[in-house]
N, C-alpha and C positions, 0 to 999 in steps of 0.2 A: 504493500500500500504506500503510495507516495506521501511526501510531507504535506503537499497541498490538500489532499483528501483528508489526512489526519487533522489538519488545522480546521477544515470546514466541518468535520464531524464534531470537533471540540466546540466550535462555535454553536452548532446545533444543540449540543448538550447543555451549554451555558444558557441558551435562550429557553430551552425546555425547563431547566431548573429554576430560572427566574420566574417563569409563568407558574410553575408548581408552587413555589414559595408564596408568591403574591396571592394566588387563589386559595391556598390552604391556610394562610395565616393573616396576611395583611387585610384583604377584603373582609373576611368574616370578623377580624378584630375591629375594623371600623364599624361594621354592622352591629357588633356587640356593644360598642361604645354608644351607638345611636340608641339602642334599647335602654341603656342606663341613663343617657341624657334625657330621654323622654320622661323618665320618672324623677330624676334628680335636678337636672338643669336643662330645661327644654329649649332654651335659646341656642344651645349648641347643636340641636337636632338637624337643622337645615345645613349648617356648616359641614357636619359629618356626612350628611347625605350627599352633598356635592363633592366632598372629598372621595367618597366611595366611587362615584361616577367617574371622577378624574383618574383615579388609580386604574379602574377597569379600562378606561379609554386608552391609557398609556400602554396597556398590554398589547395594543395593536402594533407597537413598534417592534418588539421581539417576534410577534406573530408574522409580520411582513418579512422580517429578516429570515425567519425559518423558511418561509415559502420560497424565497429566492435561493437559499442554500440548497434546498431539496432538488433544484434543477441541476446542481453541480456535483452531487455525490450521492452514493447509496448510504443509507443510514438505518440503524436498527430502529424498529417501530416501537420506541420506548415512550412516546408521548402518551398513548392511551393509559398505561399503568400509572404514569405520573399524574394524569388528570383524575383518575380514580382515587389516588391518594389525596389529591387536593379536595375532591368532593367529600371524602371521609372527614378530612379536617374541617371543612366548612360545616358539615352536619353536626359534628361533635361540638365545635365552638358555639354554634347556634343553639343546640339543645341545652348546653350548660348555661348559656346566657339567658335563655328564656326562663329556665328554672331559677337562676339567681335573681333576675329582675322580678319574678313572681314573688319570691320571698321578700325582696326589698320593698316592693309596692305594698305588700301586706303590712310591713313595718311602718310604712308611710300612711297607713290608714285606708288604703285602697282595697279592693276586693278582687284579687286575681283568680280566686277559686271558681272559675267559670268552666263549663264543659269544653269550651273552645281551647282553653289552656291545656287541659289534659289531652284533648284530641291532637293538638299540635305536638306536644311532647311524645305521645305515642306514635304519631305519624313519623316524626323525625327518627325515633329509635328503630321503627320498622324499616325505614328507608336506609338507615345506617347498616342494619343487618343485611338487607338486600344488596347494597353496594359492596360490602365486604365479601359476601358470598360470590357475587359476580367476579370480583377481583381474584379470589382464590381459584376460580374455575378457568379464568382466561389469561392470567398474567403470563404464565409460561408460554402460551401460544403466541401472544403478542411479541414477546421477547425473542421468539424464533423467526420473526418476520423482519424483512428489510424493505425499504421503499425508496423510490426515486421518482421525480417528475420529469417529463419529457416535453419538449416544444413541438409536439405533433399530435395529431388526433389518435384515438385508440385503434382505429383500423390500421394505420401505418405502423404503430408500435406492435400490434399483433402480427402483421405481415413480417416485420423484421425479426420478431422472436421465432415465428414459425420457420423462417428461412434459416435462422441460426441452428435450430434444433434439427432440421433436415440435413443441413450441411455437416453437423457433427454426428449424425446418425442416431440420435436419441429417440426412443419410442415415447410418444406423448398422446394425450387425449385433449381435445379442445371442445369447448362448449360456449356458444354465444348466448349471452343473457342480455336483458334490456339495459343493464347498467354497464355493459362492456363485454369482457370475455374472460373465461377461466381456462387455464391450460395446466395440465398435470403431467408430471413425469413419475409414474408409479415406481419405476425401478430405482430412481434416485431420491425419492422422498421429497420432491420439489413441487410446489403448487404456485402458479402465477395467477394473479388477478389484475386485469387491466381495467381501469376505471377512468372515464372522461372527467377532467376538471372543468373544461369548457370545450368549445368546438375545435380549438387549436392546441390544447395541452392535455396531457394524460398523466395519471398516476399508476405506477406499477408496484404492486405488492407481491413479494415472494416469501413463501413460508418454507423453511428448510426443516423438515421433520427428521432428517437423518444427518447428523453432524459429520459423518464420514464422507460426504459428497460436496464439501466446500470447494474442491478444485473444479467440479463440474459447474457449480454456480458461478465461480469466478470467471470461467471461460465464457459462459453465456453473457455475463455482465460486460465483459470486454467486447464481445461482438456487438451488443446493443450500443455501447458507447462509441464504437468506431464507425457506426453507420450514420 
């Protein structure tokens, strides 16, 4: 792997980690402060609300950077597990904040013991369990995937991939679907999914379920890059 690709992958990792931290801690932290300010010092509520919007909007900067970098290198599909971790953090902080604000509002002479409060807490806990279950089932599958964007439509990417497989003599099965194409190499444990981003760009996801076939995958990647 070249130094340039390593540098680009490192930049992608940094952007993903920044988004993960902000979504998991900073944004829910501001939302928690909003809940407390509503009970204690409501004049801060509007300030914190706009701060949350500003922080969320600033996340467009690393997101746009990630989008551009994906056109230049293959990268492990590590963003979905990181986003799931962020969602878990958001739910956990929100649930704790709602519970703490309920106790605080009771101390302030308010009446938080409404059915809606219990329904919200119960819903958040169920959502947390569901997200954690989804993460445990799919984390390893996501981390077995790599992806890259291409400056051409899905039909052209599919044609290039099929040409590469035929040239290398690999047996494969292809299946056209409304969202693109699925191509599988059962002998090598490789599964490709080609998805259109728009009319002129495509995303290619490859799942490698057999770690002993990295050399085959590297050869296919090189062919796609050289065309």
